[in-house]
Wavefront OBJ file of the C-alpha trace (Angstrom):
o trace
v -27.871 13.250 31.557
v -24.209 14.664 31.242
v -24.082 15.783 27.628
v -22.128 18.942 28.245
v -18.492 19.717 27.353
v -16.522 22.769 28.527
v -13.590 23.973 26.463
v -11.029 26.482 27.602
v -10.175 28.594 24.611
v -8.244 31.430 26.294
v -7.504 32.853 29.748
v -10.709 34.952 29.621
v -13.107 32.698 27.692
v -14.675 29.216 27.894
v -17.047 27.500 25.531
v -19.838 25.358 26.692
v -21.041 22.763 24.249
v -24.439 21.352 24.918
v -24.485 17.934 23.184
v -28.202 17.377 23.238
v -28.885 20.496 21.323
v -25.679 20.946 19.426
v -25.462 24.501 20.717
v -22.429 26.457 21.853
v -22.412 29.095 24.649
v -19.686 31.558 25.328
v -18.670 31.975 29.003
v -16.772 35.112 29.876
v -16.481 37.326 32.917
v -18.948 39.682 31.351
v -21.508 37.064 30.194
v -21.588 34.904 33.264
v -19.419 36.089 36.154
v -20.336 33.346 38.643
v -19.854 30.537 36.170
v -16.671 32.057 34.772
v -15.260 32.359 38.303
v -16.010 28.775 39.110
v -14.374 27.471 35.993
v -11.299 29.768 36.389
v -10.665 28.360 39.935
v -10.534 24.747 38.757
v -7.573 22.943 37.201
v -10.085 20.380 35.940
v -12.857 22.345 34.549
v -14.976 19.176 34.031
v -15.337 19.034 37.849
v -18.136 21.532 37.576
v -20.306 19.263 35.427
v -22.437 17.562 38.065
v -26.181 16.848 37.973
v -27.260 20.224 39.324
v -25.085 21.960 36.715
v -26.570 19.824 33.970
v -30.051 20.446 35.102
v -29.376 24.154 35.113
v -27.878 24.212 31.637
v -30.634 22.038 30.253
v -33.177 24.505 31.575
v -31.703 27.477 29.850
v -30.233 26.083 26.583
v -31.875 25.420 23.201
v -34.091 22.472 22.464
v -32.877 19.091 21.408
v -31.170 19.083 18.019
v -33.560 18.019 15.264
v -33.105 14.471 14.258
v -33.192 14.603 10.509
v -32.750 10.868 10.191
v -35.501 8.845 8.590
v -35.826 5.034 8.778
v -33.227 3.726 6.472
v -34.896 1.865 3.544
v -33.607 -1.498 2.226
v -32.283 -0.819 -1.254
v -29.417 -1.992 -3.502
v -28.393 1.633 -3.846
v -24.631 1.564 -3.571
v -22.658 -1.566 -4.526
v -18.926 -1.739 -3.782
v -17.269 -4.234 -6.138
v -13.685 -5.349 -5.218
v -12.841 -5.768 -8.860
v -9.176 -6.653 -8.109
v -7.747 -8.564 -5.200
v -4.227 -7.470 -6.136
v -2.464 -4.187 -5.508
v 0.784 -2.673 -6.719
v 1.388 -0.953 -3.352
v 2.161 -2.406 0.076
v 0.384 0.006 2.441
v 0.789 -1.741 5.829
v -2.478 -0.516 7.290
v -4.608 -1.663 4.398
v -7.786 -3.394 5.659
v -8.287 -5.008 2.297
v -5.612 -7.517 3.197
v -5.628 -10.298 5.712
v -2.938 -10.951 8.350
v -1.359 -13.245 5.747
v -0.893 -10.299 3.401
v -3.466 -11.152 0.733
v -7.160 -11.013 0.180
v -9.523 -13.938 0.410
v -11.643 -12.864 -2.509
v -11.033 -13.305 -6.222
v -10.902 -10.850 -9.089
v -14.053 -10.172 -10.930
v -14.488 -11.681 -14.371
v -16.833 -10.633 -17.148
v -18.952 -13.653 -16.307
v -19.271 -12.471 -12.718
v -20.323 -8.964 -13.978
v -22.988 -10.467 -16.274
v -24.467 -12.535 -13.400
v -24.518 -9.478 -11.125
v -26.282 -7.262 -13.593
v -28.874 -9.999 -14.290
v -29.658 -10.190 -10.603
v -29.878 -6.392 -10.361
v -32.422 -6.270 -13.183
v -34.528 -8.756 -11.192
v -34.062 -7.156 -7.769
v -34.217 -3.504 -8.722
v -36.846 -1.521 -10.463
v -36.353 2.128 -11.515
v -33.615 2.720 -9.047
v -30.519 4.934 -8.936
v -27.628 2.463 -8.472
v -24.050 3.494 -7.862
v -21.327 0.922 -8.821
v -18.125 1.583 -6.811
v -15.035 -0.132 -8.253
v -12.754 -1.070 -5.418
v -9.858 -3.300 -4.620
v -6.988 -3.983 -3.995
v -6.235 -1.523 -6.719
v -9.144 -1.619 -9.157
v -7.233 -0.157 -12.062
v -5.137 -3.366 -12.091
v -8.328 -4.741 -13.716
v -9.225 -1.801 -15.943
v -10.418 -4.298 -18.535
v -13.240 -5.455 -16.216
v -14.050 -1.817 -15.235
v -14.355 -0.929 -18.878
v -16.424 -4.058 -19.661
v -18.811 -3.301 -16.829
v -19.525 0.263 -17.841
v -19.872 -0.598 -21.515
v -22.138 -3.563 -20.678
v -24.426 -1.338 -18.581
v -24.534 1.335 -21.291
v -25.836 -1.212 -23.717
v -28.527 -2.509 -21.357
v -32.145 -1.812 -21.781
v -32.947 -0.956 -18.169
v -35.187 1.335 -16.201
v -32.475 1.604 -13.538
v -30.057 4.531 -13.640
v -26.428 3.675 -13.035
v -23.642 5.848 -11.739
v -20.001 4.966 -11.462
v -17.309 5.563 -8.805
v -13.851 4.341 -8.163
v -11.396 4.292 -5.196
v -7.868 4.266 -6.501
v -4.311 4.751 -5.373
v -3.723 6.885 -8.448
v -0.536 5.192 -9.625
v -1.988 3.565 -12.758
v -3.871 6.544 -14.224
v -2.863 7.190 -17.845
v -4.318 9.182 -20.736
v -6.637 6.362 -21.859
v -8.004 5.948 -18.344
v -8.405 9.721 -17.991
v -10.475 9.862 -21.132
v -12.606 6.961 -19.796
v -13.203 8.682 -16.513
v -14.237 11.883 -18.224
v -16.505 10.240 -20.829
v -18.343 8.235 -18.143
v -18.518 10.990 -15.521
v -16.712 8.675 -12.999
v -16.650 9.848 -9.428
v -13.112 9.442 -8.200
v -11.668 8.993 -4.755
v -7.920 9.162 -4.827
v -5.731 8.002 -1.984
v -2.577 9.917 -0.941
v -1.302 10.309 2.623
v 0.355 13.688 2.217
v 3.706 14.721 1.132
v 6.676 12.397 0.819
v 8.195 11.745 4.203
v 9.288 8.918 6.465
v 5.765 8.381 7.817
v 4.136 8.035 4.434
v 3.883 4.254 3.918
v 2.228 4.331 0.466
v 5.111 2.540 -1.236
v 5.558 0.124 -4.200
v 6.634 -3.401 -3.516
v 10.236 -2.436 -4.253
v 10.059 0.168 -1.393
v 9.910 3.240 -3.672
v 7.450 5.959 -2.763
v 4.315 6.276 -4.813
v 3.790 10.004 -3.992
v 5.572 11.490 -7.096
v 3.480 9.349 -9.434
v 0.213 10.067 -7.622
v 0.965 13.881 -7.760
v 1.387 13.532 -11.494
v -2.047 11.952 -11.692
v -3.539 14.709 -9.580
v -2.124 17.379 -11.800
v -3.473 15.568 -14.926
v -6.975 15.325 -13.376
v -6.882 18.944 -12.468
v -5.627 20.045 -15.882
v -8.454 18.132 -17.592
v -11.032 19.472 -15.093
v -12.027 16.022 -14.059
v -13.706 16.301 -10.595
v -12.209 14.047 -7.861
v -11.660 13.944 -4.092
v -8.800 12.829 -1.939
v -8.617 10.504 1.000
v -5.633 10.473 3.315
v -4.601 8.265 6.407
v -2.465 9.382 9.275
v -0.799 6.670 11.242
v -0.267 6.951 15.045
v 3.530 7.300 14.665
v 3.192 10.391 12.343
v 3.880 13.691 14.168
v 3.373 15.746 11.023
v -0.360 16.146 11.422
v -0.464 19.944 10.761
v 1.987 19.651 7.837
v -0.170 16.928 6.244
v -3.370 19.039 6.536
v -1.537 22.006 4.974
v -0.205 19.914 2.152
v -3.659 18.630 1.386
v -5.086 22.164 1.526
v -2.385 23.236 -0.955
v -3.626 20.741 -3.504
v -6.892 22.685 -3.601
v -8.987 19.495 -3.898
v -11.703 18.390 -1.479
v -10.314 15.818 0.910
v -11.052 13.698 3.948
v -8.225 12.789 6.371
v -8.686 9.831 8.778
v -6.522 8.316 11.502
v -5.396 4.719 10.991
v -7.524 2.234 12.955
v -7.445 -1.441 13.774
v -8.808 -3.879 11.224
v -8.646 -7.515 10.479
v -5.172 -6.927 9.175
v -3.573 -6.775 12.589
v -0.011 -6.640 11.155
v -0.301 -2.862 11.230
v -1.641 -2.510 14.755
v 1.489 -0.574 15.868
v 0.479 2.109 13.346
v -3.024 2.456 14.961
v -1.945 2.727 18.635
v -3.114 6.103 19.825
v -2.622 7.092 23.478
v -1.961 9.961 25.834
v 1.251 11.074 24.133
v -0.288 11.062 20.636
v -3.410 12.740 21.921
v -1.331 15.669 23.260
v 0.617 15.921 19.954
v -2.619 15.818 17.918
v -4.218 18.576 20.084
v -1.117 20.737 19.551
v -1.161 20.207 15.761
v -4.961 20.906 15.575
v -4.396 24.131 17.564
v -2.001 25.251 14.855
v -4.415 24.196 12.120
v -7.185 26.204 13.837
v -5.150 29.405 13.405
v -4.996 28.652 9.655
v -8.687 28.011 9.348
v -9.561 31.062 11.391
v -7.585 33.171 8.895
v -9.460 31.329 6.014
v -12.731 32.459 7.698
v -11.465 36.001 8.013
v -10.215 36.328 4.550
v -12.844 34.199 2.982
v -10.359 31.761 1.484
v -11.715 28.397 0.370
v -11.410 25.369 2.713
v -10.970 21.916 1.238
v -11.243 19.875 4.371
v -14.571 18.077 3.902
v -14.759 16.846 7.463
v -14.632 20.415 8.647
v -17.106 21.684 6.089
v -19.583 18.865 7.036
v -19.077 19.464 10.771
v -19.781 23.242 10.339
v -22.969 22.371 8.509
v -24.079 20.029 11.274
v -23.437 22.628 13.982
v -24.867 25.465 11.952
v -28.120 23.710 11.340
v -28.039 21.587 14.538
v -28.656 18.354 12.534
v -29.065 15.292 14.567
v -28.433 11.913 13.040
v -29.157 8.565 14.487
v -26.852 6.311 12.266
v -23.268 6.819 11.229
v -23.947 5.269 7.802
v -26.326 3.128 5.740
v -24.186 -0.063 5.553
v -26.282 -3.218 5.102
v -29.291 -1.053 4.288
v -28.476 0.895 1.155
v -24.732 0.302 0.988
v -23.307 -3.202 0.351
v -20.108 -4.879 -0.831
v -20.524 -7.658 -3.289
v -17.657 -10.176 -3.959
v -17.211 -11.783 -7.372
v -18.989 -14.957 -6.149
v -22.076 -12.907 -5.094
v -21.299 -12.929 -1.344
v -22.518 -9.760 0.233
v -21.069 -7.744 3.135
v -22.342 -4.666 4.913
v -18.962 -2.909 4.414
v -15.742 -3.448 2.490
v -13.828 -3.292 5.850
v -15.403 -6.629 6.590
v -14.986 -8.392 3.246
v -12.045 -10.574 4.370
v -14.129 -11.916 7.286
v -16.351 -14.672 5.983
v -18.206 -14.844 9.350
v -19.498 -11.317 8.548
v -21.102 -12.328 5.280
v -24.867 -11.399 5.000
v -25.531 -13.968 2.292
v -25.677 -14.127 -1.491
v -27.052 -11.208 -3.467
v -29.337 -13.614 -5.263
v -31.079 -14.120 -1.915
v -31.415 -10.368 -1.056
v -33.256 -8.927 0.861
v -32.185 -10.880 3.931
v -34.402 -11.584 6.867
v -33.563 -10.581 10.416
v -30.531 -8.609 9.375
v -30.558 -6.648 12.582
v -29.664 -9.874 14.496
v -26.039 -9.455 13.352
v -23.829 -7.720 15.830
v -21.749 -5.956 13.071
v -24.682 -3.978 11.513
v -25.061 -0.296 12.411
v -27.555 0.550 15.084
v -28.945 3.872 16.024
v -27.018 5.796 18.663
v -30.245 5.955 20.705
v -29.880 2.183 21.186
v -26.379 2.464 22.629
v -26.983 3.265 26.259
v -23.470 4.249 27.144
v -23.269 6.656 24.243
v -26.454 8.502 25.110
v -24.792 9.961 28.276
v -21.806 11.288 26.224
v -21.561 14.925 25.177
v -20.394 13.891 21.631
v -23.131 11.340 20.693
v -24.860 13.739 18.325
v -21.574 14.141 16.568
v -20.515 10.535 16.642
v -23.901 8.994 15.685
v -22.889 5.791 17.482
v -19.723 5.153 15.434
v -18.770 2.728 12.734
v -19.952 -0.871 13.229
v -17.136 -2.473 11.227
v -14.500 -0.658 13.387
v -16.278 -1.896 16.491
v -16.187 -5.387 15.152
v -12.443 -5.122 14.576
v -12.104 -4.035 18.200
v -14.029 -7.139 19.396
v -17.096 -5.031 20.220
v -20.684 -5.348 19.114
v -22.404 -2.515 17.190
v -24.644 -1.724 20.218
v -21.497 -1.049 22.311
v -19.320 2.056 22.175
v -15.849 2.131 20.743
v -12.887 1.282 22.906
v -11.997 4.305 25.095
v -8.848 5.024 23.079
v -10.925 5.486 19.933
v -13.547 7.549 21.609
v -10.894 9.870 22.978
v -9.318 10.331 19.549
v -12.698 11.209 18.000
v -13.494 13.649 20.817
v -10.267 15.524 20.061
v -11.529 16.118 16.575
v -14.974 17.137 17.823
v -13.311 19.717 20.244
v -11.442 21.103 17.224
v -14.576 21.602 15.003
v -16.516 23.124 17.969
v -13.765 25.705 18.362
v -13.595 26.298 14.628
v -17.375 26.758 14.343
v -17.330 29.269 17.233
v -14.578 31.262 15.414
v -16.547 30.973 12.180
v -19.632 32.510 13.904
v -17.617 35.440 15.274
v -16.618 36.545 11.826
v -19.965 36.396 10.075
l 1 2 3 4 5 6 7 8 9 10 11 12 13 14 15 16 17 18 19 20 21 22 23 24 25 26 27 28 29 30 31 32 33 34 35 36 37 38 39 40 41 42 43 44 45 46 47 48 49 50 51 52 53 54 55 56 57 58 59 60 61 62 63 64 65 66 67 68 69 70 71 72 73 74 75 76 77 78 79 80 81 82 83 84 85 86 87 88 89 90 91 92 93 94 95 96 97 98 99 100 101 102 103 104 105 106 107 108 109 110 111 112 113 114 115 116 117 118 119 120 121 122 123 124 125 126 127 128 129 130 131 132 133 134 135 136 137 138 139 140 141 142 143 144 145 146 147 148 149 150 151 152 153 154 155 156 157 158 159 160 161 162 163 164 165 166 167 168 169 170 171 172 173 174 175 176 177 178 179 180 181 182 183 184 185 186 187 188 189 190 191 192 193 194 195 196 197 198 199 200 201 202 203 204 205 206 207 208 209 210 211 212 213 214 215 216 217 218 219 220 221 222 223 224 225 226 227 228 229 230 231 232 233 234 235 236 237 238 239 240 241 242 243 244 245 246 247 248 249 250 251 252 253 254 255 256 257 258 259 260 261 262 263 264 265 266 267 268 269 270 271 272 273 274 275 276 277 278 279 280 281 282 283 284 285 286 287 288 289 290 291 292 293 294 295 296 297 298 299 300 301 302 303 304 305 306 307 308 309 310 311 312 313 314 315 316 317 318 319 320 321 322 323 324 325 326 327 328 329 330 331 332 333 334 335 336 337 338 339 340 341 342 343 344 345 346 347 348 349 350 351 352 353 354 355 356 357 358 359 360 361 362 363 364 365 366 367 368 369 370 371 372 373 374 375 376 377 378 379 380 381 382 383 384 385 386 387 388 389 390 391 392 393 394 395 396 397 398 399 400 401 402 403 404 405 406 407 408 409 410 411 412 413 414 415 416 417 418 419 420 421 422 423 424 425 426 427 428 429 430 431 432 433 434
């Protein structure tokens, strides 16, 4: 089974990543002359990875990475509520819109919230439940958010509720800040980097939202309200390194993702990654690697959560069978009670699981848009990155026209592998400085 990746890091050093064990081996002239010579003589270093080579490496490398995954229980643990179908921005890649430019779901009302909470009292007993206010832009219906939290606070329940919100940050004011702080709201704020021609987070009049969001970020920081940032990079954006550096400069934990295809296909030209963009991204990540290596050396904080999480996975060699718990412990619930495994699918009625009043659902695994374990995806098991990918996101696969027991389209796999190569190199450098 070919689960080996060889990376050239310099003229006198290669790294061998053993995907089955999540272990990294340094190959130099001094450490392995014969292997180093073979690799140095090849333009395509992957040519050396044949069955005999794999058998040899498997015989000398560490054991299989420990699979820390447990069977995912069926619980109403995290509920994403698209409180508002409207938004004051016109981000073209937004998956919460249809091809017609609007959502198919309706705003929540207080009656909808009352009905949902009554069902949760019946369905849940002594559970930790996280309510995620989502949209559109949820703060367009702050009245319903406030009603929901106050209603839950007054309930006599043995369930413990937590609150979270995903917001574009443009509507945050002093009243909302006070509400966030008093209710210990977890906040995920969207900003795609500094203001530039590739930043599409604009108001409907075409004006950039970045200055307003930065004011919200500064207010949150000044009041010591914890929050995190999420950013999206589109395929036409060459400013990858600059965007990462801008996010690091904010000194707030963040996740940056590349735009991908969704039911809203009007933005497909912004999620078209190919050979030219791959080369550009690799170049940008090589520059970023220099920055992070200096952070390791000088013990400066790193705010890139993806890198932090990846270093932990490689450090502890943590295997994981599933990408996420969608449809098991993570659900999206529309105002009419219709449930979906993921908010990325909530505009696609054919992906509905049923009504929350009928939960738990039978034969949920029969749906082809529900996450499956990577060990059930035959093509993935022969890939060096499967312990890092965990089989991938089921909703993204559905948008590609693929089933969850199939791999991504090759273009998406290649993009992900570029990021995995980056974190492998970063982890190696991190280990050298400890």
